[in-house]
C-alpha positions as CSV (number, residue, x, y, z in Angstrom):
1,M,89.2,-247.0,-75.3
2,H,88.9,-244.8,-78.3
3,V,87.7,-246.4,-81.5
4,S,86.9,-244.7,-84.8
5,K,83.3,-245.1,-85.9
6,I,84.3,-244.7,-89.5
7,E,86.7,-247.7,-89.1
8,V,84.0,-249.7,-87.4
9,V,81.5,-249.0,-90.2
10,A,84.1,-249.9,-92.9
11,A,85.0,-253.1,-91.1
12,L,81.3,-254.1,-90.6
13,R,80.6,-253.3,-94.3
14,A,83.6,-255.4,-95.4
15,V,82.3,-258.4,-93.3
16,L,78.8,-257.9,-94.7
17,L,80.1,-257.8,-98.3
18,E,82.0,-261.1,-97.7
19,E,78.8,-262.7,-96.4
20,L,76.8,-261.3,-99.3
21,A,79.3,-262.8,-101.8
22,A,79.0,-266.2,-100.1
23,V,75.2,-266.1,-99.9
24,E,75.1,-265.1,-103.6
25,R,77.1,-268.2,-104.5
26,I,74.8,-270.3,-102.4
27,A,71.7,-268.7,-103.9
28,A,73.1,-269.4,-107.4
29,A,73.6,-273.0,-106.6
30,A,70.2,-273.3,-105.1
31,R,68.7,-271.7,-108.2
32,D,70.6,-274.1,-110.4
33,E,69.3,-277.0,-108.3
34,T,65.7,-276.2,-109.1
35,T,66.2,-277.0,-112.8
36,S,68.7,-279.8,-112.3
37,A,67.9,-283.2,-113.9
38,E,68.5,-284.8,-110.5
39,T,65.7,-282.9,-108.9
40,R,63.0,-283.7,-111.5
41,Q,60.0,-285.4,-110.1
42,E,60.1,-289.1,-110.4
43,G,56.8,-289.9,-108.7
44,K,53.9,-288.1,-107.1
45,Y,55.5,-288.1,-103.7
46,D,58.9,-286.8,-104.9
47,T,59.2,-283.3,-103.7
48,R,62.9,-282.5,-104.4
49,A,62.1,-279.9,-107.0
50,T,59.6,-278.1,-104.7
51,E,62.0,-278.2,-101.8
52,A,64.8,-276.8,-104.0
53,S,62.6,-274.0,-105.2
54,Y,61.7,-273.1,-101.5
55,L,65.4,-273.0,-100.7
56,A,66.2,-270.9,-103.8
57,R,63.4,-268.4,-102.8
58,G,64.7,-268.2,-99.3
59,Q,68.3,-267.6,-100.5
60,A,67.1,-264.9,-102.9
61,W,65.3,-263.2,-100.1
62,R,68.5,-263.3,-97.9
63,V,70.6,-261.8,-100.8
64,A,68.1,-259.0,-101.2
65,E,68.1,-258.3,-97.4
66,L,72.0,-258.3,-97.3
67,R,72.1,-255.9,-100.3
68,R,69.7,-253.5,-98.5
69,L,71.9,-253.7,-95.4
70,A,75.0,-253.1,-97.5
71,A,73.4,-250.0,-99.0
72,W,72.5,-248.8,-95.5
73,F,76.1,-249.2,-94.3
74,E,77.3,-247.3,-97.4
75,V,75.6,-244.1,-96.2
76,Q,76.6,-244.3,-92.5
77,S,78.9,-241.6,-91.3
78,G,81.2,-241.1,-88.3
79,D,78.9,-238.3,-86.9
80,P,78.6,-238.5,-83.2
81,R,75.3,-239.3,-81.5
82,D,73.9,-238.0,-78.2
83,V,71.4,-240.9,-77.7
84,V,71.4,-244.6,-78.7
85,G,69.5,-245.3,-81.9
86,V,70.0,-246.9,-85.3
87,G,73.5,-246.0,-86.5
88,A,75.0,-245.6,-83.0
89,L,78.2,-247.2,-81.9
90,V,77.9,-247.8,-78.2
91,A,80.6,-248.7,-75.6
92,L,79.0,-250.7,-72.8
93,A,80.2,-251.9,-69.4
94,G,78.4,-254.9,-67.9
95,A,79.6,-258.4,-67.3
96,R,82.4,-257.3,-69.6
97,Q,83.1,-254.2,-71.6
98,E,81.9,-254.5,-75.2
99,L,81.2,-252.4,-78.3
100,V,77.9,-252.7,-80.1
101,F,76.7,-251.1,-83.3
102,V,72.9,-250.6,-83.7
103,A,71.8,-251.4,-87.2
104,P,68.5,-252.3,-88.9
105,V,69.5,-255.9,-88.8
106,G,71.8,-257.6,-86.3
107,G,74.0,-260.7,-86.5
108,L,77.3,-259.4,-87.8
109,S,80.5,-258.8,-85.9
110,A,83.9,-257.5,-86.8
111,T,87.2,-256.9,-85.0
112,V,88.5,-253.3,-85.2
113,G,91.7,-252.3,-83.4
114,G,91.8,-255.6,-81.6
115,R,88.2,-255.1,-80.2
116,K,85.2,-257.1,-81.3
117,V,82.2,-255.0,-82.4
118,R,78.9,-256.8,-82.4
119,V,75.9,-255.6,-84.5
120,I,72.5,-255.6,-82.8
121,S,69.1,-254.6,-84.1
122,P,66.8,-252.2,-82.3
123,G,64.3,-255.1,-81.9
124,S,66.7,-257.3,-80.0
125,P,66.4,-257.3,-76.2
126,L,69.7,-255.4,-75.8
127,G,68.7,-253.0,-78.6
128,K,65.3,-252.3,-77.0
129,A,66.9,-251.6,-73.7
130,L,69.5,-249.3,-75.2
131,T,67.3,-247.2,-77.5
132,G,67.0,-243.6,-76.3
133,L,69.7,-243.9,-73.6
134,E,72.6,-241.4,-73.2
135,A,76.2,-241.8,-72.1
136,D,76.5,-242.6,-68.3
137,D,72.9,-244.1,-68.2
138,G,72.6,-247.4,-66.5
139,F,70.1,-250.2,-67.2
140,E,69.4,-253.8,-66.5
141,L,68.6,-256.6,-68.8
142,Q,67.2,-260.0,-68.0
143,T,69.1,-262.7,-69.9
144,P,68.9,-266.5,-69.9
145,R,71.8,-266.4,-67.4
146,G,70.0,-263.9,-65.2
147,R,70.0,-260.2,-64.7
148,V,72.9,-258.2,-66.0
149,D,73.5,-254.5,-65.1
150,Y,75.0,-252.3,-67.9
151,E,76.2,-248.8,-68.1
152,V,76.5,-246.8,-71.4
153,L,80.1,-245.6,-71.4
154,A,80.1,-243.7,-74.7
155,I,78.1,-243.2,-77.8
156,W,79.5,-242.4,-81.3
């Protein structure tokens, strides 16, 4: 089950850049909506302009967050790791075998060499349980479906 960490980082960065482009388009539309003639206040209880500005602010924040994450992925290398931490690619055996990449922010996934790689944050339940572990370490995690036993197969 060999996978190249460099390929994983490149694939995750590509997915992230696609998401960033989509969110930038949405943010531009939300920003345009704040000044649109259709959102101008027509009465004292009309809050469309205010709601549009909240949406535009939230989208701008998301764009900034994705840009920071893209910059973080830009400096990631294929250097191997001895313990799980931010920047580690981890092969896990549990209910099923899976690959996870620990990044500052989770939520992405990409397919590399026919295998799905899921990005998790160190603050997620799985990320917290994994942090500091080494290859061949076992741990358990309480999930909504019950307890799951895992083993760290490899770390890159």
